[in-house]
N, C-alpha and C positions, 0 to 999 in steps of 0.2 A: 504494499500499500503506498502510494506517494506521502511525504509527511513536506510542508509546505512551511514556508520560512515563517507564516504567520503563527504559527503553532509552536507552544511553548515548551518543547523539550531539548532546546538548549538553553532554559534558563537556568544562571547560575546562583549560592545562595547568597542571601541578603550582603554577606558582609562581604563576597566577592565582586557582588554587584556597583557595592558602596566604591571598593578599590577601584572598579574600572568607571568610575564617573571621575574619582579623582586622580585618574591617572595624570603624569605629570604633561605637558606640552615640551612641544622641542623647543624651547628657550629657557626652562628652567629642568628638563631632565638629567637626575644627579644619578655617576656610577654606580650609586651603592642600591639601586632598585631589585624590586624585589624578582626571584626568579621566573614568577610567568610575567611580568613585565620584561624580565631581559631578556627572556628568549622572542621578545619583538622586537625588532632592529633600533637604537637609539635616533638621536636626533641627527642629522646633516645640513651642512651648510647651504647646500641646493642639493636642486634634484642633477642634478650634473652626474658624471664618469664615477666621482668621489666619492657621490653616495653609495656608490657597486661594491664598492672595494672595503668600504669596514666604518664603522660611525667615525665622524669628525671628533675630533678634542677631546679625543678620550687614549689615557696613556695606554700603555703596551699590557698592564697587570689589567685593568679595566677591560681592552680589548681580550683578553687571554678568558677573565670570569664571564664575559659574554659568552665564547663561544663555548666555554663548558654546561652554562645554561644550557645554550641551543642543544647540543650532546643529549643533555639529561633531558631533554622535554622531548627528545625524537622518543629518546630510549622507553621513556614515560608513553607516549604514544603509541610507538609499536606493540608496545605490552598489549596496552589497551586494545588496540587493534585486535591482536592476535587472539585474546581472552573469546572472540565469540566463534561460535559454534555453529551460527545460522547466516545464512547472506544478512538480515535483516541485523542481525544482531553485530556483526561486523560493521557493515555504512555507518550503522548508529556508532562506534567506536570512533571511526574517523572524525564524524560531526564533532560529537561530544570532545574530544584529542584538541580539537581544529580549532573550536569557538570557546570563549574569546581570546585564547591564549595564543592562539599563530593568527590567526583573524576574527571578524568581525562576521563573515556570511561565508558560505560552503553549499555549493551546488552540487550534489552527485549524479552526475549520467550512468547508467549501465544499457549494455546491448538490450537489446529486446526482440526475439528471445535471447537469453543467454547460451553460447553453444555449452554442450557437456562432453569433459574431456575431449577426444580425437574428434568427436563429432561436424561436422562439416556447417560453419555458418550458415543461416537462411540469408535469402536477396531480397529486400537492398538491404543494407546497412539500416537500421533504425536504431536512434538514441531513448530510451525515456529517461523523464526523472525522476530518481525514484527518491531521491529524499533531500531536503532542503532544510537548513539551519543555518541562526543567525543570531545574533546578540541583540537580549532585549531587558529593557531597562524598566525597573519598577516606579510606573506614573504616578503612586503617593508619596513620592519625594518630591524635593523640592524643585519648581519652576520643571516640570516635567517636559512641557512640551519644548520650551528650546533646548533642554538637554539630548531629545527622540531627534530634533532638527538637525543638529550636529551631528551626532554619531549616524543619521540616514544615511545611505547608499548610494549611489547615481542609478541602480537598478531597480532600486525598490519604488514604487508609487508611491509616496506621499501622501495620497488622499485615499489610498483600498490598501487593505492588509490582501491581499490577492494575491497568488503566486509570481514571483516577480520576470520568469524565463517561461518560455515554450516548456508545453508536456512533453511531445517529440521531436524530434530533428531526426530527418533522412539525412545520412551524409551521403555527399555526391561524391561519386568517383571522381580523382582529380580535383575536386576543388579545396577551397584552402583548409578543410577543418582536415580534413580527409591527409593533408599533406602534414598538417601539425600531429597527427593520431599517428600517422606512420613514422614520425620522426622521433618519438617514445617520450623525448624531453621535457620537461616542462620549459615555459616562454611565458613571461611577463606580457600583461594584456594589450602594453603599448608597444608591441616588437611589431614586424610589419608582419609575419606571417597569422600573428594573435587579431591585429587589428581587423582583418577578415574572416576570422576561423569564429569569433566570440559572436557578432552577429548573428552568424547560419546558426551556432548551436544554441542562443539564448531567444531569438528571436528578430527578426529586422528590425523592429521598430523599439527594441530598447537598447537605453542608450547605454556604452560603454567607462567604466571607469577609466579616468586619465590619469598619466603617470604609472609607473610601478607600484598601483593596486590594485592588480588582478593577477591571477597567477592560473596558468590554463597546463593541468597535468593530467597526460594520459593517464589512464589506466592498463595496464597491459599485465597479462596473465602467464600461465608458462609459453603460452603455444601465437598468444594475439592479445590484441587490443580489444580490452572488454567495458572501456567505458571513457569518463573524464570526469575529472573534480574540478571546479572554480572556485580557487579562496581571492577572496574579495575583504577590499580591507577600506574602514572611511577616513573620511577627512582628519578625525581626529589622530589619528595615531600616524605614525613612518609610516611612507611608504618600503614597502619587502626587499631588500638585500638579495644580491649576488649572492651570499650562503643561502640565501630562503630559497633559493630554488633546490639548492640539495636536500632543503626541509621537505619542499612537495614532493621531490623525487622518490623522498624515502616511503613518506606517508602514502603517495601511491603504489606504490612497488608491494609495500607489504600487504595492500587493502587489495588490489589486486589478485595479488597470490593467495591470501586470504577468500576470496570472493571464490576463487578455482576451486579451491579444497572446500568449503561450503557447497558448492553444487555438485564437486560430486559426492560429498554425503550426504546431500540430497536427493541425488538420483540412487546412491546403495539403501540408503533408510526407503525409498521409494517402493526398492524391487525385494527389500527385505519384505516389507508391510506383505504387498501383495502377491510373498511365497508361501508367510505366516499364512495370512488370510484363505488363501488354496486350497493352502495343506489340511486347514481345518473346517467344519461343515458350513457352508453355510445357514443351516438349520436343523432342527433335529425331527425324524419322522413323527408323526403322532401313532403309535401303533396300540393294536388293541389289547385295552384290562393294563394300561402302564402309562404315568405320565413321568414328564422328562424336564429338566433343567441344567443346565452347563454355566461352567464360569471359563476364561482362561485368562490368567495377567503375565504378562513380562516380566524379566528379571528385571529388567529396569525400560524408562524410556530412549536409552540410547542405542538399545539392545531389546529388539522386539521381537526377533525371532528365537527358537529353542526347541530341542526336542519333545517336548512333550505333544500329547493328541490325546484326543478323544472321542468315540464314536459310536452311534448306535445304531442297528445293522437289522432290518427286518426278517423275519428265517418263515422260513413254511411251517403250518401250524401254527399263525397268530403269534411265534413264541417271538426274543430279539434277544438279539445279542448285543451288550454289553462291553466298550473295550476301555481301556485306559492305559496309554502307553509314554514312557522316558526314554527315550537318546539322551544320549550323556552329552553335556554339552548344551549352549545357546546359541548357536551360530548358522550361518546359513548351510555348512559341512549339517549341522546335527537336526535341522530344518529339513533338507532333504534327505537324507537318511528317512529320518521320520515319515517324508513322506512316500518311500515306497514300503515302508512297514504298513503303514496305514492301508496303500495297496494291497496287500498282499492277505492283509487280514479281512480286508474285504470281500476277495476271494475266499477265500478260504472260506469264509464263513459260509459263501452263497453254494458251497458243496456241504454245507451242513454236518461239516465234520465235528467232533466229540470236541471240549472245550481244551483237553488235554493236548487232541493230535492240532488244533489251531497252535497250540503256543509249541508246540514238539517242530511245526514246519515254519515258523517263523525264526524260530532258532538259528534254526537251516540257515532260512534267508539274509542272516546276520549277518551270519559263519564266512556264507559269499558275500559280502558287501565288503568286508575286511577282519581281520582278527581284532584290531583295534575300536569295533565299533562295535560295544557294551549299552545293551537295551533292559529293559525289563518292561513284563509287559501282564494288567487283571484282565481278564477274558469270563464275561460271567455271560449263561443263557439263561431268560426267565421264561416257563412256561404258565400263561395267566390260565389256563383250563387245571392243570394241576398243581398251580399254586405252589411253586418248588423252581429253586434256583441253584444250577450247577456253575461252581465258580473254579477256576484254577490258576494258579501264582505263576511267576516267573519271575521271579525275584524283586516283589513289587511290593512296597506296604501295602499291608489286608487292608478288604473294606469294611465296612461299619455298619453293622444293620441295626436299625431304631425303627423298636415297636412302638404298640399303640403303648402312652402309659410313660413312656422315657425308657425302659432300658434300653440298651445299647452292649451289643453283642460284637467281638471282633472274631470274624471266624477264623477256624486253626488254618496256618500257610502252610503252601506246597513246599518242593524240598527251594530253595533260593539259587540265584545261579542260572548264566544264562550261557547255553554251550554243553554239549556232550550226557544232559542228566536227563532224567523221563521227569515227567512232571505229573503230577496228582490234580483229580476233581473231589471238591468239597460240594456234596450235594445237598441243602438245608432249604428249611421252610419258608416262606413266604406268602404269608397270612399276610389279605385286606387291609390297609393302609398302615404297612410298615413301607421302611425310606431305605435304600439300601446307596451308599456314597460313598463313589470310588474317586481315587485322587492321586496325585504326585509326588512324588517326597517334600517340592518346595513347602508344600502345604501343613508339615508337619517336622520337617529337620530343619535346622540355621545354625549359625554359631553361635546361640544361645542356651540351645538342646538340644538331645539327641532324637532321632525319630522315635523310641520308643516313647518316650517323655510326651515328646508330641503328638501320637499319637492316644495317648492318654489323656492329654489335654482335651481334644479332640472327640474323645468320645466321652469323657463329662459335660463339653459342652452343647454335645445333643442331645444328650439326656435330660440337659435343665432345658432345653429349649423344647422338648415335647412336655415334661410335667405341667408348663405354664399355659399348652391349650388343652391339657386335662387328658384322662385314659382315654376318651371316647374319641377324639381329632386330631388329625395328624395337621403339623405346623404347615403352613402353604409351603411352598417347596421353594418359590424363589426368594421367597423371605428367608427360609433357611439360609439356603449356598451363601446370600448375604451377609449374613449371622454368623457362618462358619467363615470367613472371609474375617469378618471383626476383631476375628481373635489375633491375628498380624497385629504383631510391634512394630517401630519403627525398625527395628534393625533386624526383624526377621524377614525380610525376602531378599534370600540369596539366591535364588534358583527359580524359574518359570513353575507357574503354580496351572496344572491342566483339574478338575473338577466336577462328573457328572453326579447325576443324583435322579433317583430315578422312585419314582412314589405306584406300589405295586396295589391295582384295584380290584387285578383277576376276573373273571368270569365265571358267575356262578353256575353250581352246574344243573342247575335247573333251564340253563341258556344256553344247555348245548344236548345236540342230539347224535348221535354217533352211531354207523353201523357198519356191516362188513357184509358183501355182495359177491357171492360169485359169480366169476367170468362166465355166463350164460347169455341168453338170445332174451330170457326173460326178465333181466340186471335191470335196464331202464325201465321197463315196467313198474317193477318194485319200487326205484328210486324215488319213481314221480307219486306211488302213494303215500309211501314214507314220508317224503317230505313234507306232502300235502298236512298229511297228520300232524307234522311237527308244527306249521304253522298255523295249525286252526287249533292248537294248544294256543300259540301264544297271541293269539287273536291277530294272524299279519294274513287275515282270508284275501284282501284285495290282492296281495302280489301272488298267489298260488298262480294263474296261468302263467305268470314270466317266468318265477321259480321251474314252476314242472319243466317249461319247454327247456329251457337253459340245463338242467340237470338231467333234463331226458339225453341231451345230444353229447355233455361232458361223460356221464357216465359210456354210452353208445361207444364214444371215441376209445374209452378207455380199457372196455370189454373186450375191441376187434384184437389189440392186442397183447392183453394180461392173460399170465398165467396161472396166477395169485389171486384170494379173494383182491375186490377191490373196496377203500375205503371210502366212504362220505361221510361228510362230518358240519351240520349246520350250528352256525354260532351264531347268537341274538344279544346285540352290542346296540349302540349308538347306529349301527348299521347291518345288514343280516349278509353273512360271509358263508359262503359254499367249499368245502375241501375234499377235493376228488384226487386220492391217489392210487397208486398201480405198480407193478416194478417194470414196467416198462421205460428203459431208460430214454427212449427219446420225447424231446419236448416237441409238441404239435405248436405248426406254422399258418397262419393265417393265408388264404390265397384265394385268389379271383376264379370261380367254379365257372365254367361254360354252359352255355343253355341247355347243352345233351346230358351233359354229368348228373348222374344220381347222386354224386355225396360232394362232400368240399366246400357245406353252407354253414358247417355246425357253428365254426368260430365266430363266421359272418356275424350270424346272430347272436350270438356271444357277445363280438364288442359290440352292436348295436343296441342291444338290451341291457347289458351291465353296467353300472357306472364303473366298475374298474375291473378287469383283469390280467391274469398271468399266468406263469407256469414255473417253475422250479425244481430244479435237477437234487433228488436227494442221492445219498449211499447204496439207500435201498429199490430208486428207482423215480418217480418223481412226483407234484404234486399239482394239478389244474385247480385254480380257484377262479372265484368269481365274487362282486359286493353288488350288494342292491341297498337302495335304501330301504327303512323301515315302513317308511309314507310314500302311497303312490304319489309322484309329483306331478 
């Protein structure tokens, strides 16, 4: 955002502004001036050549002191510029360091857009006023109007607080401004080159200060000129000296190199943010019988990437896989490895492997990525019909299962370690209203406490939160995640934090209908009758015609290829879900049937009448499912 000279950004403390108003005039300046004033050239007898070689009338010791003050100013100013980490901080550092110690006003122009690294700059060459600053006086003092008038710069409109210069400037190839920028070295405003370049930069209707009261300094980065800075002095102060060109060159060089690095850092931070964002799920699914909430916190604002991840993957049979993992480190390499492991976990989950088998294959994948690619993972599968959860652990902090009333248990962990070990799974009851919390070690481990102390603190925190809501109500899931993160103190953020919370609602047995059908020609008719009875029992007779038709088509397709009994299951929640399983691994594909074909229209009907449908391959065959709204639309 462009700051204009009319802003109060550059205002100095009251004492400093008082000193500026009482700065000695040329005729009474003393060699014992303060360092801030000494960095500004002293009195000169005339604006001729002698003024450019050093202050007239000063003994050698005073000249040495002034040069020492000048060097100290350059050192302090460059340190201030170097402290900035982003573009705005660096430009602000230049303005604050220059005004009022070195100049009364400054204009900073930067290329628009700024090239990044080795990128080829776009054409045309356009400079945009990025920031400006000037000396502002406290008008509450004595005779404020006369002071303002005496220190007003020629380029500032005395009747307006509008910006004193053009917002945009297109640098014409072969023009005066292009020649000055190509020369790289700062020049006085009254030099032959600057007299033509400054009106082109500031605007044709702007007046340029006379004498050595302006310096035009190109800002050159590592490879090219990226902007320009204009330093201005009012008539109240002595004009610039020849040595001030060296000061301006130092300020311009440090600023340009800092801007180059800031732009590169900004690009790297953007890439890191995009990488991390794409590696984590944009949103969590809404599987049947479970509610989910998640949080991710990077280790630091300046390093927003890491190896922590979480995921929720819908599985056949209305089940859901809950995954949390952690790759060592919080760098782009860790994030890239995390992305590969997360993709592998999604692929393995699609094969419907047991949790311990998923971890075994993840372990093999981590070993293939490199012997030093250490990672931990927690993989859990929740079945809302059986109200059970199966958890397998690969060296990860154990989850916390929070029950109604406040009882929080930590399931026993599987063998710790990644690489060449057998993983085990633990099966637990997951009653309705219970909450499972999966997390990475950044939540419970820090320099101030070990991991087991942190786990105990987390368990106690969850139990206390659950007791507040009473024995019959579970704490709100989003609020529970925020409350867990609130237990982190100022010194507890040493690592990334990934948090995944699951509230188990389950599916009541009365909302489930399940049958086995022999692979016979009569199976589709029997499936229609069973589905009609279940829908009548649930009060969903309006769906009977559509559901019977779709069940018949899907069961017919299953019976055609199955060798073992076919399973049929209906689940009633906020939607009606039908699942047909068989032992044939081939997944059905929708195709367009020709006019004379007798088959090929079943999946076409399913696609048209069902709200959603799909097919998932299992280790023992496949499941074809479709969903219908519980009310006719």
